[in-house]
C-alpha positions in Angstrom: -4.3 -108.7 47.7 -7.5 -109.0 50.2 -8.8 -111.1 47.5 -5.5 -113.2 47.1 -5.0 -113.6 51.4 -8.6 -114.9 51.4 -7.8 -117.5 48.5 -4.8 -118.4 50.0 -6.4 -119.1 53.0 -9.3 -121.5 51.7 -6.7 -123.2 49.4 -4.2 -123.9 52.3 -7.1 -124.7 54.6 -9.0 -127.1 52.2 -5.1 -128.7 51.3 -4.1 -129.3 55.2 -7.8 -131.3 55.2 -6.3 -133.3 52.6 -3.3 -134.0 54.4 -0.9 -132.3 51.5 2.5 -131.5 52.6 4.0 -128.4 52.8 4.6 -127.6 49.8 1.7 -129.1 48.6 -0.3 -126.3 50.6 1.5 -123.4 48.9 0.9 -124.7 45.5 -2.7 -125.3 46.0 -3.4 -121.6 47.4 -1.3 -120.1 44.4 -3.6 -122.1 41.9 -6.5 -121.0 44.5 -5.9 -117.4 44.4 -3.9 -116.3 40.9 -5.7 -119.0 38.6 -8.8 -117.0 38.0 -7.3 -113.8 37.1 -4.2 -115.5 35.2 -6.9 -117.2 32.7 -8.7 -113.8 32.5 -5.3 -112.5 31.3 -4.5 -115.0 28.6 -8.2 -114.4 27.5 -8.3 -110.8 27.5 -4.2 -111.0 25.9 -3.4 -108.8 29.2 0.9 -109.3 28.8 2.5 -109.7 31.1 0.9 -112.0 33.9 0.2 -109.6 37.1 2.0 -112.1 39.3 5.0 -112.1 37.4 5.8 -108.6 37.3 4.9 -107.9 40.8 5.7 -110.5 42.9 4.1 -109.4 46.1 1.4 -111.6 44.8 3.6 -114.6 45.3 5.5 -113.4 48.7 1.7 -112.9 50.1 0.7 -116.4 48.9 3.6 -118.1 50.2 3.4 -116.3 53.7 -0.3 -116.4 54.3 -0.2 -120.3 53.6 3.0 -120.7 56.0 0.7 -118.9 58.6 -2.2 -121.0 58.4 -0.2 -124.0 58.4 1.2 -122.9 61.6 -2.3 -122.3 63.0 -4.2 -124.5 61.4 -5.2 -125.8 65.0 -7.2 -122.9 65.7 -10.0 -122.8 62.8 -10.2 -126.4 61.9 -14.1 -125.7 60.8 -13.2 -126.9 57.5 -16.7 -125.9 55.9 -17.2 -122.9 57.6 -13.6 -121.2 57.0 -13.4 -122.7 53.6 -17.0 -121.0 52.6 -16.3 -117.9 54.5 -13.0 -116.6 52.7 -13.8 -118.0 49.7 -16.6 -115.6 50.1 -14.4 -112.9 50.4 -12.6 -114.1 47.6 -15.4 -114.1 45.7 -16.4 -110.8 45.6 -12.7 -109.2 45.2 -11.9 -111.2 42.4 -15.6 -110.3 40.7 -14.9 -106.7 41.4 -11.5 -106.9 39.9 -12.0 -109.0 36.9 -15.1 -106.6 35.5 -13.5 -103.7 35.8 -10.3 -105.1 34.1 -12.7 -106.3 31.5 -14.3 -103.1 31.1 -10.8 -100.6 30.9 -9.9 -103.4 27.8 -13.6 -102.1 26.3 -15.2 -105.2 26.7 -19.3 -105.1 25.9 -21.1 -105.7 29.3 -21.8 -109.3 29.0 -18.5 -110.3 28.3 -17.2 -108.1 31.3 -19.9 -109.8 33.6 -18.7 -113.3 32.1 -14.5 -112.1 32.7 -16.0 -111.4 36.4 -17.3 -114.7 36.9 -14.3 -116.5 35.5 -11.8 -114.4 37.7 -13.9 -115.9 40.6 -14.2 -119.4 40.2 -11.6 -120.2 37.9 -8.7 -120.5 40.5 -11.5 -122.4 43.0 -11.9 -125.1 40.5 -8.5 -125.6 39.9 -8.1 -125.9 43.6 -10.7 -128.0 44.2 -10.0 -130.6 41.4 -6.4 -130.6 42.5 -7.4 -131.4 45.9 -9.8 -134.3 44.2 -13.0 -132.5 45.5 -16.4 -131.7 43.0 -15.9 -128.1 42.7 -17.7 -125.7 45.1 -19.0 -123.7 42.3 -20.6 -127.0 40.9 -22.9 -127.8 43.8 -26.1 -126.0 42.9 -24.3 -123.0 45.1 -25.5 -120.0 44.8 -22.1 -118.6 43.7 -21.8 -118.0 40.0 -25.3 -116.1 40.3 -24.0 -114.3 43.2 -21.1 -112.9 40.8 -23.8 -111.9 38.4 -26.2 -110.2 40.4 -22.9 -107.9 42.0 -21.6 -107.1 38.2 -24.6 -106.2 36.7 -25.7 -104.1 40.1 -21.9 -102.5 39.3 -23.1 -101.5 35.6 -26.5 -100.4 36.7 -25.2 -98.1 39.4 -22.1 -97.0 37.0 -24.2 -96.4 34.4 -26.5 -93.9 37.0 -23.3 -92.1 37.6 -22.8 -93.3 41.4 -19.6 -92.3 42.7 -16.8 -95.3 42.0 -16.4 -96.2 45.9 -19.4 -96.1 46.4 -20.4 -98.6 43.2 -17.5 -101.1 44.1 -18.5 -100.7 47.5 -21.9 -101.6 47.2 -21.3 -104.5 44.0 -18.3 -106.0 46.8 -21.3 -105.8 49.8 -24.0 -107.3 47.3 -22.0 -110.3 46.2 -20.3 -111.4 50.1 -23.9 -110.9 51.3 -25.5 -113.1 48.7 -23.0 -115.4 49.4 -22.8 -115.7 52.7 -26.9 -115.6 53.2 -27.4 -118.7 50.9 -24.3 -120.4 53.1 -26.4 -119.4 56.0 -30.1 -120.5 54.8 -28.5 -123.2 52.9 -30.3 -121.7 49.6 -29.2 -123.6 46.8 -30.4 -123.5 42.7 -32.5 -125.8 41.2 -31.5 -128.5 38.7 -33.7 -128.7 35.6 -33.0 -132.4 35.4 -36.5 -134.1 35.4 -38.2 -131.0 34.7 -39.3 -131.9 31.0 
């Protein structure tokens, strides 16, 4: 739910910035919050979809979007707000995607791929609806943060650390790498023109 709320805030913030109407903001927040998990579950053949059997997801996203729309004037710094809540969602959904894939017997590379997919697919769809170039495709330290945290989780699990410590370190690593990249303007280099 932490990831869902964070992504709902990020989605509503972007939709308001783009001057979407009341229902448009809710739609964008829905897509951003549950889009990645939905795509992951479809690829893993995991049915029924989590948000169809537990309406709490839809309720929480709707309430979060409504609160954000009412109090938008208090946090109008769009860039920082969007990236901060995006980083929270990235951390939470990476861990969730990784654990779901592992619980279905996926190999380590596929589990990491599912972690990345769960954490970025909703944001990509959200940005496309809002006619923005997806944040994850702009040389941002984003996908790599998810991969680093996921690999750390796998390594710590293999070493036999307690689950709560492993999960906490995974979340902190992904969030920390992402926020440091924002703070110090780290970007991945492009290979264009290198060869």
